[in-house]
N, C-alpha and C positions, 0 to 999 in steps of 0.2 A: 716330400712325400705325395704320391698322386692322391686326388680327392674327388669324388663323384661329383658330378653336376647336378644341381637341384632338379628335381623332376618338373617339366613343364606344366603338368597339370596342378601343380602346388602354386604357381605364379599367381599374384595377386591381382585383383580386379586393375583396370586402367586407371593410373594415377590421376587424381582431380587436378584442379589447377594450382600452378605453383604459387609458393607463397611470396610476400612481398619483396624478399630478400633473394629470391633465388634468380638464376640467370637460365638462359637455355640449356638443356642437358647436354653435357659433353658426350662423344662418341663412347660407347660401351666398351669395356676391356674384354679382350677375347677369351674364351673359355681356358685356353692354355695358359694365358697369363695369369687368370685368376687362380688356377690351380698351383702355379708357383708361388704367388703371393700368399695364398692360404697356407700352403705348405710351411712357408717361412716364418709365417706368424705361429702357426700351430708347434713347429718344432722348437721355436725360439721359447715359447711360453712354457712347453713341456720342460725345459731345461730350467728356465727362471723358477718355475714353482714347484718342480721336483725338489729343488734346494729348500723352499719355504715348507713344502710339505714334509720333508725328511726331518727338519727341526721339530714341527709340530708332532710327529709321531714318537721321536725321540723325548721331547717334553713329557709326553704323556707315559713313557714306560720306564725312563732310565734317569732323566737328569735330577729328579729329587735326590737320590741317593748319591749321584755322581757329582754333582756342583754344591748341593745344599744339605749334606748329611746332618749338619748340626742342628737344622731347624725340627728334625723329626719327620716322619712320613706324611702327615696331613700337611703341615705348614710348607714342606718342602716341595709338595705338589702344588700348591697355590702359588709360591713363588716361581716355580716352573712355568707355569701359566701365565704368571706375571711377566716373564722374559719373553713368552710368545707374544703378549700384547705390546711389548715395548716396541716391536717392529712395525705393528700397526699404527702406533702413535707417530713412528718415524716417517710411514708411508706419505701422508700429506705433505711432509716437508720435502720428500723425495717428488712428489707430484710437482711442487712449486718449482723446485731447483731444476729437475731435469725437463718440466714442461716448459720452463723459459727456453732452454737450448733446443728443445723439439720444435718450439713454436718460431724461433728465431733461425736456428742453423739447420733443422731438417729432422725428420722423423729416424732416418736411417743411421746418421751418426749417433744420436742420443741412444737408440737401441743397442748399438755394439758396447756403449760404455756401461748401460745397466746390466748388461749380461756380463761384462768383465768383473765388475765389481761384485755382482751376486755370487759368480763362481769363485771368486778368490775367498771371499768372506766364509762361504761353505765349507771348503777345503780346509781352512784354518780351523773351523770349529771342530772338524774331525781330528785334528792335531792337537786340540788344546790338552795341558795336561788337567787332572782332576783336583778337585779340593783336598783330597788326601795328600797330595804330593806338593802343592805350591800355596795351599790355603786359600785366602781371601782374593789372590789374585785371579784364580781361576773363575769363580764367577763373574768379577768385573770383566774380565776379558770376554767372557760369554755374551754379556751384556753389550759390550762395545761393538762386537762382531755381528750381534743380533740387530743393532741400529743400522749397521751397514746393510745388512740383507734387507731391512725396511725401507731404507733410502732408495735402493736399487728397484724393489718390487713397486715403489710408488712411482717411479718413471717408466717402468717396464709395461704395465697393463695398457695404459692409454696410447702409447706408442704402437704396439702390437694391433690393438683395436682399431686406430686410425689407419694403420697400413692397409687392413683389408677392407675397411668400410670406405676409405677414400679412393682405392682402386674400383671397387664393385659396382656393377650395374645396379641403379636404383630399384629395379623390380625384385632383385634376390639380394639385396644388401643385408638382410637378416640373416640369410643362410651363411652367407660368407663372413659376416662379422661374427659369427657364433664360434668360429674355429680358435679365435683367442682364448675364450673361456674352455673350450673342449680340451685345449692343451693342458690348462691348469688341472682339469679333472682327471686326464690321463697321468699327469704327473703324479696326482695322489696314489693312483693304481702303483704306479712305478715305485713310488717310496714305501708304500705298505708291502708291495711283492718283494722288495729288496730286504726289509726287516723279517718277512714272513720266511723266506729262504734262510737267512742268516739264523733266525731263531730256531728252525727245523734242524739245521745242521750243528748247533752248538748248544752246550749246556747252558742254564740260566746264569751261571757264575761267569762263564767265557762271554756269553753276550753283554752282560753288564760290565764287564772288565775292559773288554776292547772290541766286542764284535758290532756293538752300535756305531763305531767309528766308520766302518767300511761303507755304508751308503754316502757318508759325507765326502770321504776322499776319492771314491769312484766317479763323483760328479764331474771331476775334471775333463774326463773323456767326453762326457755331452756337453761341456761348455766349448771345447774345441771343435766339435761337430757344428753347434749353433753359431759360433763366430764365423765359421767357413761359409754357412749359409748366408748369414746376414750380409755378408761383405759382398755377396754377389747379385744383390736385389737393388732396384732402381728406387729413386724417392716417388712420393705419391704424386699424382697430379694435381691435386688440390694444393699441395703445399707449393709446388713449382708455380702455379698460377699467382697464389697469394704473395710468393717472394717477389714476384717480377713486378706487381703493382704497388708494393708496400713503399712508403716512403722511407729514405735512410733515416735510421735511428728509430722512428716510431715510437709507441709507448709501451711500458712493460706489460707482458701478456697477463701477469697475476693481477696488475691493477686494472686493466681493460675488462678482465673476464669479471671481476667483482663490480666495477662501475657499470656495466651492461646488463649482467645475467647471474647476480649474485642469487636471485630467487630460484633459478634454475639449477645451481648448483648444489644448493641445500636441498631443494625438494627432489632432484635426482639422486642424492645420497640416500634420502628417506625412503624413497621408493625401493632401494635394493637392500636396506637393513635386514629384510625378512631372509633373502636368499644367503647372505652373510651368516646371519645367526644360526639357520639351520644347517649350512654347510659347514662351519666351523665347529659346532656343537658336534657333529659327526665326524669329523676328521681330527678334532683334538681332544675331545671330553669323552666321548662314548667309548673310545679305545681304552682308556683308563677306568671307565666307570664299569665296562664289562668284565675287565680282570680283576681290579681290587675291589670293587663292591659288589658285583654280582658273582664274583669267583668262577668265571667261565675261562676255558682253557685259552692261552694267549693265541695259538694258532687259529682257533675258531673264531677269536674276536677280529684278528687280522684279516682271516678269509673274508668274514663278514663285511669288514671295511672295503676291501677290494670289490666286492660284490656290488655294495653299495654305491661305489664309485663308477663301476661299470654301468649301473643304471642312471647315475648322475650324468654319464657321457650321453647316453641316449636320450635323456630329458633336456639336455642342452640343445642337442640336434633338433629335436622335436618343437623346442621353443623358438629357436632361430627359424625354422620354416614356417611354424605357425604364424610368426609376426609379419611374414610377407604376404599372408593372405589375410588374416584379420587385425593387423596393426600391433604396434609395440604395447600400447597403452592397454589394449583389451587382453591381450596373452597375460601381462604382469598383475592386472587387476585380478584375474581368476586365480594365479598362484598365491597371491596375497591372502585371498578369501579362503582358499583351501587350508593354508597354512595355519589359521587361527583354530579351527577344532583339533587339527592334527597335533599341535602344541600341547593341547591339554590332555589327551590321551596318550602321549608318547611315553611318559614315564610310569603311569600306572601299568602299561604293557610291558616296559622293560622291567619292572619291578616284580613280576611274575616270576622271574628267574629261569625262565624256559630259553633254551638256546634258540629255538625258532622263533621266539618271540623278539630276541635281540636282532636277528636276520631280518625279521619283518621290521622292527622299528628303525633300523639304520638304513635300510633299503628305502622306504618310504620318505625318510625325513631327506635322502639325498636326492630322491626324484623331484620334490617339491622345490627344493633349493635350486636343482638344475635347470627347470624352467625360467626360474627368474635369471639366473646366469646367462642362459641363452638368448635372452632379450638384451642385456646390458650393453653388449658391444655396439649394436645399430643404434639404441635409444641414446646412449650419452653422445654418440658422436654425432647424430642429427640434433641435439639439444643446442649446439654451441657453434660460433661462427670461427671459420678457418683461422683467423690470426691469432685467437688464443685457445683453439680447440683442445690442443695437447694439454695445456695446463688447466682447463676448466673440467675437461672430462676426467683426466687423471685424479684432479682433487676431489670430485664429486665421488669417484669409485672409491677412493682412498678414506675419505670421511665415513662412507658406509662401512668401510672395512674396520675402522677405528670402533663405531658404533656396534656393528654387528658381529665382526669377527672376534674383536679382542674381548670386549665387556663380558658376554654370556659364559665363556668358558673360564673367565677369571671368578666370576660370582657363583658358578653352578655348585662348586663342592660346598661353599658355605651355605648357600640357601637350601639345598638339598638335605644337608647336615642338620640343619637347624630345624627347618619347616616341612621338609619332604619333597618329593618329586613333583606332586602336582603344583605346588606354588611356583617352582621353577616354570613348570610348563605355562602357567599363567604369565610369567614373565617373558616366555617367548612369544606367547600369543599377543601380548601388547606390541611387541616388535612387528609382527605380522599385521596389526591394525594401524601402527604408524606407516608402515609400507603401503596400505590400502589409501589411507588419506591423502599421502604425498602422490600417490600416482593419478588420483582423482584430480588432484590440483594441477597436472601437468596436462598439456595437449598433446595431440597424436602427432607423430614426427614422420610416418612412413613415406610420405609423398615429397619430403624436402630433397633438395638436390644440395650436394656437399659443396659445391664451387659457387660462392657467391662474392660479390662486390663487398668491399669495406662498409660497414655500418656508419650514417651519420653520427656525429656527437650525440650521445644522449639516448640514442634508438635502442631498443631492446628487440631480441629475438621474439 
């Protein structure tokens, strides 16, 4: 898909001195090539996270009654979100597994594998029998397929992010790298839109019976397109250079990453928990909260989610562009700071019960999260060295997903039910504070060249 070039007047100041591990800058990729690379990353991530977002929406709307009816509405909803969280727990394992192959065999081959696994798991979820038909087999199969989705997603993000960042010219790396997360936000719009169209043309009974399956089954068409695109793109220059100089055998990427940069892995994850917590509260929890708790019409709630994700897309683009001018760390610091007071006012605003308040609440939540996601691709790519970058960046991002994406939706219903929305807002504000502290502990990475020689033993980035 053709993409615009970043405006020249938004280019950052001239880069400062290279870091000790950097080598002379490689020739910049041509604009035409960068459009192709960014398009491949964007479309591939749309497909991967359409599948992921479809599950989150279905978990909020129908899975409690479809797969966990014996537990009752409240407990069934909690368990539905727990199955959402299972994939986040699997994501770090996917990052390690696919990161190993991505660092040893290449980004391209690994991305083809992650897309194939994600697509197969998603289609099979759409074909699963319900608990009413096969009993306990249905929820068990759902969890197994959800784990497969999580493994694939854990390997997908890093590969897609590195594909753009390792091809991109240094001065505009933030702009090009944000296309990975832009694809994820657009996927949420697509998933919500599919459910909205399905809901508008079906009765509640028909939707709950079989209509929810359509978004899952139709994803097979998107996977076919994505595989066609990914099979036609080239390996990144950074990986090709690393593969030529790497000794036969070498160390395990996972072991090397934790030996040399374990602090950056953990701090990088912590810096992004704000984006995940606000983003997944928006996509996974507020959909259910708006319909079940506030009693708002489902089409309006889905429409608000689509509009919020549209603003999320714009915020991701803005975040990527701003990082090229002001730096990754500075933009991420501001997003975390803004997130703290917003988390405290979000649920008092929503609990007014006004439809306009719901639209405003979900929109601002997605915008703040979007700025954080706009930084993630370039920031995590630049934190780590080439020989284990796929593993380290993917693991850092997946750990942020576990802490920020899985935990808040899982505990939200219980905290709000027992103590009220403001207490849960304090919970979210703590996440933003953690993100702020971790970002302060990291250095700026904007001027780092991504093609560097291997580090001597024991040396840190």
